[in-house]
N, C-alpha and C positions, 0 to 999 in steps of 0.2 A: 197265468201270465201277469195279471194285475199284482199279485203278490210278489212276483219276480221284479217287476218294475219298481215296486216300493222298496224291496230288500236290497237291490243292487247298490244304490247310493249309500245305504247304511253299511253294506259290506265294505265299500271303498273307504268310507269314513272311519271304520274300525282299523283298516290297514294304516291309514295316515296317522290316526291317533296313536297307534302302537309304535309307529316309526318315530313320531315326535317325542313320546314318553321315553323310549329307549335312548334317544339322543340326549334328553335331559338327564336321565340317570347316569349316562356315561360321563357327563360333565360334573356331576356331584359325587360320583362313586369314591373319589379320593378322600372325601370327608368321613367315610364309613370305616369304623374300626372292626374290620372283618378279617378272619384268617384267610390268607391266600385269595384275596379278592380279585387277583388277576384272572382267575378262572370265571368269576362272576362277570367281569368285564367282557371276557371272550364270549360268554353265554349270551349276554345282552347284545353284543355286536352281531352275533349270528341271528338272533331274533329280529333285530333291526333290519338286517339285510334281507331276511326272509319276508318281512312285511313289505319291503320295497318290491321284491320280486312278485309277491301276490298282487300288489297294486298294478304293476306293469302287465301282468298276465291278462287282467281284465280290461286294460286300456290300450294294449298294443295289438293290432290285428294279426290273425294267423297268416302264414306260419311263423312269423317273426317272434310271436309270443312263446314259441317252443324254446327259445334261448333261455328265457327267464324261468320257464318250467323246469328245464334241465338243471339250471343253477339251484333252483329251489330244492330239487331232489338231493343234490350233492350236499348242500348246506345242512339239510335235515340230519345228516349223519355226523354232524359236529356237536350237536347239543348233548347227547348222552355221555360221550367221553369227558366233556367239561363238567357235567354233573358229577360224575364219579370222582374226578380230581378235586372238585370243591368239597365233596363229602370227606375225602381223605384229608383235606386241609383242615376241616373242622375238628378232626380228632388229633391233630398235631398242634404243638405249640408254634407260635409264629416263626421261631428261629430254626425250626426243623425243616430240612430241605425235602422236597418231593421230587420224584422223577417226572420230568417233563417229556421224556422221550416216549413215543408211541411204540408199543410192542408189535411184533410181526403180525399177530392175529388182528390187532387193531387197524393196521395199515391195510390188511386184506379186505376189511369191510369197506373202507373208503375207496380203495382202488377198484373194487368190484362195482361199487355204485357208479363211479365214473365210466367204467366200461359199459354198464347197462344203460346209462342215459345218453351214450354217444349216438345211437340211432335216432333218438328224439332230437338231439342237437342238429344232426345232419338234416332232419326233416324241416328245419327252419330255413334251409336254402341259403344260408349266409355264405358258406364256402362253396357248395356245389348245389346243383339242382337235383332234387329227388322228388319223385312222384309219391305223395303221401298215401294215396289210396291203394287198394289191392293187397297183394301179399306183403308189401313193405309196411303198410299201415297195420296189418295184423301182427307182423313181427314186432313193431313198436309197442303194441298193446301187451304182447307177451313179455317183452323186456321190462316194461313198466311194472307189470305184475310181479315179476321176479325181484325188481328193485324194492317194491313195497314189502315183499316177504323177507328180503334181506334186512330191510329197515326194522321190521318187527323183531327179527332174531337179534339184531344188534342192540336195540333199545331194551329188549327183555333181559339180555345179559347184563348190561350196564345198570339198568334200573334196579334189578334184584341186588346187585352188589352194593349200590348206593343206599338202598332201603335197609339192608342189614346194618350198614354203618350208622344210619340214622337211628335205628332201634337200639343199637349198642350205646350210642351217645345219649339217647333219652334215659336209658337205665343208669348211665354214669351220672347224668345230671340229677336224676331223682335221688341219688345217694348223697348229693352235696347241696342241693338247692331246693327251696320251697316253690319255685316257679320254673316253668319250662319255656320261658320267653327270652332266652338268650338270642342275640341277634343272628349269629351264625347258624344256630339250630333252626330258627324261624326261616331264614333264607333257604336252607337246605330243604326244609319241609315244602316250601312253596315251589322250589325248583323241581322237586319230585312230582308235584301236582302238574306243573307245566309240561314236563316231558311225558307224563302219563296221558295228559289230555291230547297232546300232539299225536301220540300213538293211537288213541281211541278214535279220534276224528279222521286220521289217515285211513284207518280200517273202514270207517263208515263211507268215506269217499271211494275207496276201492270196491267195496261191496256195491255201491251205487253204480259204479262204472261197469262192473261185470255181471251183476245179477238183478239190478233194479232199472235197467234200460237207461242209464245215465240221465236221471231226472235232475235237471239243473237246480230245481228248488231245494233238493236235499243237499247238494253241494254248497249252495249259498248259505243255507241255514247252519250247516256244519261249520263253515268258515266263520260266520258271525259268532257262534257259540264258542268256538275255540279262541277267537281273539277277545271275546268278552272275558273269558277265564284268564287269558294272558294279562289284560288290563287290570283285572281284579287282583291278581297275584302281585303285579308290579306296584299297585297302590299299597298293599300290605307290606311289601318289601321296603318301599319308601317310608311308610309310616313307622315301621318297627325296626328297620335295620340301618338306615342312613344317618340318623342323629348320632353325632359323635360323642355326646355327653352321657348316653345311657350305658351302664355297665353291661358287658357281654359275658354271661355266665360261661359259655362254652370256650372262651379264650382264657379263662382263669382256672378251669377245672384241673388241668395238669399241674399248675403251680400249687394249687391247694393240696392236691394229692401228694406231691413231692415234699411240700413244706410242713403240712399239718397232719396228714393222714398216713404217712408212711409208717409201716410197722416198727415200733420201737424195739430196741435190743433187749435181749433176755435179762440183762443186768438191771434194767430200770422198769420192767413191766411186771404186773402181778400175775405170773404164770403158775399153772399147776397142770400136770399131765392128765388129771382125772376129768376135767370139765370140757374137753374139746368135743364139739357137737357137729362140726362141719369141716370137711377137708380143705375148704377155702381158707379157714383160719387155723390150720394145723400148726403154724409157727407162732401163733399168739393164743395159747391156751390159758384162759383166764381163771383166776381163783374164784370159787363159788361165792365167797363173802364179797369180793369186789363186784361181781355180777349183780348180786342183790342190792348193793349200794347204788350202783348206776341205775338199775331197774327202778328203784324207789324214786329216784329223781325223774326218770322218764314217765313214771306213772303218777306223778304229782300233777293232777289235772289242772288245778288252778294256776300253778306256775308255768306249766307248758303252754296252756291256752293263752296266757298273757304274752308269752314270747311268740306264739304262732300268729298273733294279731299283727305283728310287724310284717308288712308285705315284702320287705327286703331281707328277711331272716335267712341265713345260710347255715350250713352245718358248722362252719368255723365259729360264727357268732353265737349259735345256740350252745355249742360245747363250752365256749368260754363263759357263757352266762351261768351254766350249771356247774362249772368248775371241773370239767373232765376233758380228756383228750379226744379230738374228733375221731380218730381211728377207732377208739374203744366204743364210742357212741354208735358209730356205724356197725361195728361188729355185733354189739348187743341188740341193736335194732334188727339186723338181718338174722342173726343166729338164734336169739332167744325170743324176740317179739315177732319174728317172721314178717317183717315189713321193711320199708326203706324210709329215708328221711322225708322225701316228698309226700308219700302216702301218710306217714305219721303226722306231719304238720297239717295236711289237708283234712284228715279225720278230725283233729281238734278244731279246725276252723268250721267244719260242717256242724259239729256238735254245738259250737257257739252260735252259729246262725240258727240252728233249730231251736235253741233256747230263746233267742230273740224273736223268732217267728211265733213262738207260743205265747208271747206277751202282747198286750194291746200296744200298738205303736203307730205313729204317723209316718215312720220311715218306709220307703219303698224297699222291696226285696233287694234291688241292686245296691241301694245305699248300705243296707246291712251287710251284704256280701263284700263290698269294698272296705268297710270298716273292720271286717273280719280278716283282711289280708289278701283277698283275691284281687287280681289285677285286671280281670276282664269278666264280662257277663257269660261268655261262652264257656270259659274254663270253669267258672263256678257252677253253671247249670249242669255241665257234664259230670263234675265231681259229685254234686248233690244227688243226681239221679243214680249214679253208680252206687253210692253208699246207702241211699234210702229206698231206691226203687220208684221214686216219685219225682216229679218236677217240683221246684220250689213253690210255684203257684198252687199246685195240687195239695202240697203239704200244708200251706197256709190256710187254704179254704176249709180244710177239715178241722181246724182249730176254732171252736165256737166263739171264743172271746175275741178273736182277731178280726179286725175290720178288713174287708177285701180291697186292699190298695193295689194300684197298678205296679207293674215291674218297671 
């Protein structure tokens, strides 16, 4: 009980903080250059209202608090549809229209949730007097369990669809850019985390209610952790998405593809029917001599590394620097070198970092990573370990002449 008395004010504080942060975001969201940001506005609006409901639930006495619990259940069914629509917006150019209308199966989820929370709303005794205990109380528990199961089904469907779009967009970005920090892509990733966290903690609270004898401590801790994740994601969205001056890779991919990487006509491209290696490039079969020429430029380590050190390097800039068309660079990277632009540039950056770590230096590992073109410590650490099987610190420590500097 001592833990509960300590945790309850923290729980309420998280609700109020989340509410205030969402309100601030909604006032600044117009400054963000995001594709179809109306869906993000709706998502934050739902989160803001849910935080208010959570605060009212613990401050309004029963049975009136059932009103806000009913509203909380219904609102929870709005996050996932907005997530999917924002994901679809990321893959479209800003002038492409998206369907705002809910399909029949989408309405079925929402209407079913309203029907299932009706007994709980009735138990609030706002319209009529109902005895909460006995069979009616058991009936409410059953309907709430069904509502949670319906919520799990709904979120699973939407989340999987949105996650597939996210993975597709990551692959497209890796073909065009040396960084995965486009604003829309970052926001989509964080929204996926938020919806998944809401699902996980909803299941924890349900298991607590049905199988763990409704231990209030578990509910409080789950609420605190869920809203801590919410606030953390909102911070990263604010830090990485709202500044209007930062270029957004995901909003320019389609334009780059249309303008720079569209397959050229057969009259102007070095085609030959003998060198096709992939069905994907069946319409752009390249001459073997042309492939060797481009490969030689791509395998020129010194020149490529110098270009890779530019943190803002893109496929278009890289192709222009080596005097080739972006589409052909992409094709040869994919088809002949079995990689993509993002991995190609990252590999050269890691090799550069490894060479620097092998030399005596007063620079920290992070300083070396930033000068190599990486934009964040987490991205660098992940890429370095993937390529070498070691963390940067482990790699540096095994070099005898290197002084053990901090990261």
